C-alpha positions as CSV (number, residue, x, y, z in Angstrom):
1,M,267.1,199.4,25.3
2,E,267.8,200.2,28.9
3,I,264.1,200.2,29.7
4,A,263.6,196.9,27.8
5,C,266.4,195.2,29.7
6,E,265.1,196.5,33.0
7,E,261.6,195.3,32.3
8,A,262.7,191.9,31.0
9,K,264.8,191.3,34.2
10,G,266.7,188.5,32.4
11,A,263.5,186.4,32.1
12,I,263.7,186.6,28.3
13,P,266.4,187.5,25.8
14,V,266.4,191.1,24.6
15,V,267.6,191.7,21.0
16,A,268.6,195.2,20.2
17,G,267.6,196.6,16.9
18,I,270.0,198.8,14.9
19,I,268.7,200.5,11.8
20,V,271.2,203.1,10.6
21,N,272.8,204.1,7.3
22,S,276.5,203.6,7.9
23,T,278.9,201.1,9.3
24,R,280.3,203.7,11.6
25,D,276.9,204.5,13.0
26,A,276.0,200.8,13.5
27,I,279.3,200.2,15.4
28,A,278.7,203.4,17.5
29,R,275.2,202.2,18.4
30,A,276.5,198.7,19.3
31,R,279.2,200.2,21.5
32,S,276.6,202.6,23.2
33,I,274.8,199.6,24.6
34,A,277.8,197.4,25.4
35,H,276.9,197.7,29.1
36,L,273.5,196.2,28.7
37,P,272.6,192.5,29.0
38,V,271.3,192.2,25.5
39,A,271.4,188.7,23.8
40,G,272.3,190.1,20.4
41,L,271.9,192.7,17.8
42,Q,269.3,192.8,14.9
43,V,270.9,194.9,12.2
44,T,269.7,196.0,8.8
45,P,272.0,196.5,5.8
46,V,272.8,200.0,4.9
47,H,270.0,201.2,2.7
48,Y,268.6,204.8,3.3
49,V,270.8,206.9,1.1
50,F,272.1,204.3,-1.4
51,K,272.2,200.6,-2.1
52,P,275.7,199.3,-1.6
53,D,277.0,196.5,-3.7
54,E,277.4,193.0,-2.2
55,E,281.1,193.5,-1.3
56,A,280.4,196.7,0.6
57,T,277.5,194.9,2.4
58,Y,279.8,192.0,3.3
59,K,282.4,194.5,4.6
60,H,279.7,196.3,6.6
61,F,278.7,193.1,8.5
62,K,282.4,192.1,8.9
63,A,283.4,195.4,10.5
64,L,280.3,195.4,12.7
65,S,280.7,191.8,13.9
66,E,284.4,192.2,14.6
67,S,283.8,195.4,16.7
68,T,281.2,194.1,19.1
69,Q,280.9,191.3,21.6
70,F,277.2,190.8,20.7
71,P,276.0,188.2,18.3
72,V,274.5,189.7,15.1
73,I,271.3,188.7,13.4
74,I,271.0,190.3,9.9
75,Y,267.5,191.9,9.6
76,N,266.8,191.3,5.9
77,V,263.9,193.6,5.6
78,V,264.6,196.4,3.1
79,P,262.8,195.7,-0.2
80,W,265.2,197.7,-2.3
81,N,268.2,196.0,-0.7
82,Y,267.2,192.4,0.1
83,L,270.3,190.4,0.6
84,S,270.3,187.3,-1.6
85,P,270.5,183.8,0.0
86,A,274.0,183.4,-1.5
87,L,275.3,186.6,0.2
88,L,273.6,185.8,3.5
89,V,275.2,182.3,3.4
90,R,278.6,183.8,2.6
91,I,278.4,186.3,5.5
92,M,277.3,183.7,8.0
93,R,279.9,181.2,6.8
94,D,282.7,183.7,7.0
95,M,281.7,185.6,10.2
96,P,281.3,183.6,13.4
97,G,279.7,186.7,15.1
98,V,276.9,186.7,12.6
99,I,274.6,184.0,13.9
100,G,271.6,184.2,11.7
101,V,269.1,186.2,9.7
102,K,265.6,187.5,10.3
103,Q,264.2,186.9,6.8
104,S,261.5,189.4,6.0
105,A,261.3,188.8,2.2
106,G,257.9,187.2,1.6
107,D,259.3,184.8,-1.0
108,L,259.3,181.1,0.1
109,K,261.7,180.2,-2.7
110,L,264.3,182.6,-1.1
111,M,263.6,181.1,2.3
112,A,264.1,177.5,0.9
113,D,267.3,178.5,-0.9
114,L,268.6,180.0,2.3
115,L,267.8,177.0,4.5
116,V,269.2,174.5,2.0
117,N,272.6,176.2,2.0
118,L,272.7,177.4,5.6
119,P,276.0,176.9,7.4
120,E,275.9,174.6,10.4
121,G,274.9,176.3,13.6
122,K,273.4,179.4,12.0
123,K,269.7,180.2,12.3
124,V,266.9,181.6,10.1
125,Y,264.0,183.3,11.7
126,S,260.8,184.0,9.8
127,A,259.5,187.6,10.0
128,V,256.5,187.3,7.7
129,D,253.4,186.7,9.8
130,A,251.3,185.4,7.0
131,L,254.0,182.8,6.1
132,L,254.8,181.4,9.6
133,Y,253.3,178.0,8.8
134,P,255.1,177.4,5.5
135,S,258.3,178.9,7.0
136,F,258.2,176.5,9.9
137,A,257.4,173.6,7.6
138,L,260.5,174.5,5.5
139,G,262.6,174.3,8.6
140,C,263.2,177.8,9.8
141,H,264.4,178.0,13.4
142,G,261.6,180.3,14.8
143,S,260.1,183.7,14.3
144,I,260.9,187.3,15.2
145,A,257.7,189.0,14.0
146,A,254.6,190.9,15.2
147,Q,252.2,187.9,15.7
148,P,254.4,186.0,18.1
149,A,254.7,189.1,20.2
150,A,250.9,189.8,20.0
151,I,249.5,186.3,20.3
152,P,252.4,184.1,21.6
153,G,250.2,181.2,22.6
154,V,248.8,180.7,19.1
155,C,252.2,181.0,17.5
156,L,253.7,178.6,20.0
157,N,250.9,176.0,19.3
158,L,251.6,176.4,15.5
159,W,255.4,175.9,16.1
160,Q,254.8,172.9,18.2
161,A,252.4,171.3,15.8
162,V,254.8,171.7,12.9
163,Q,257.7,170.3,15.0
164,A,255.5,167.3,15.9
165,G,254.6,166.8,12.2
166,D,251.0,167.5,12.9
167,H,250.4,169.6,9.8
168,A,246.6,169.2,9.9
169,K,246.6,170.9,13.3
170,A,249.1,173.5,12.2
171,K,247.0,174.4,9.2
């Protein structure tokens, strides 16, 4: 993270990824980079050893968001522990420090359910490269994925076309 922040030199926001298997470890990682100028944290739910129930997952993000000054984006990527739209909405509604979700489930119905119920001011980022167009068309707020990093110009053109309502160009 230090190298990423040094290389970015403040020109672009740096989001720190935290993928660990306990709340304690997530908090420790967040604290270990507190001195860095990162824009936020991208954090997975606990998932390696066991799948916690919804209340434990809620408490995980509550403890983390209350123990760091960084905004938190939930990285909803683990197939055996995808967080439901209802749980994601509850977390974002109740926790000011959780500002959004990087939605990696390749299910547009889940994306739509999440967007329809999204609390005001919160964000949903598409993370499925093959579904950027329909995710943008549904109203997600951007993308954190491989293709935007590899071919940013193409993805920016896609985003701008959808925002302008030019779906023929976007397709």
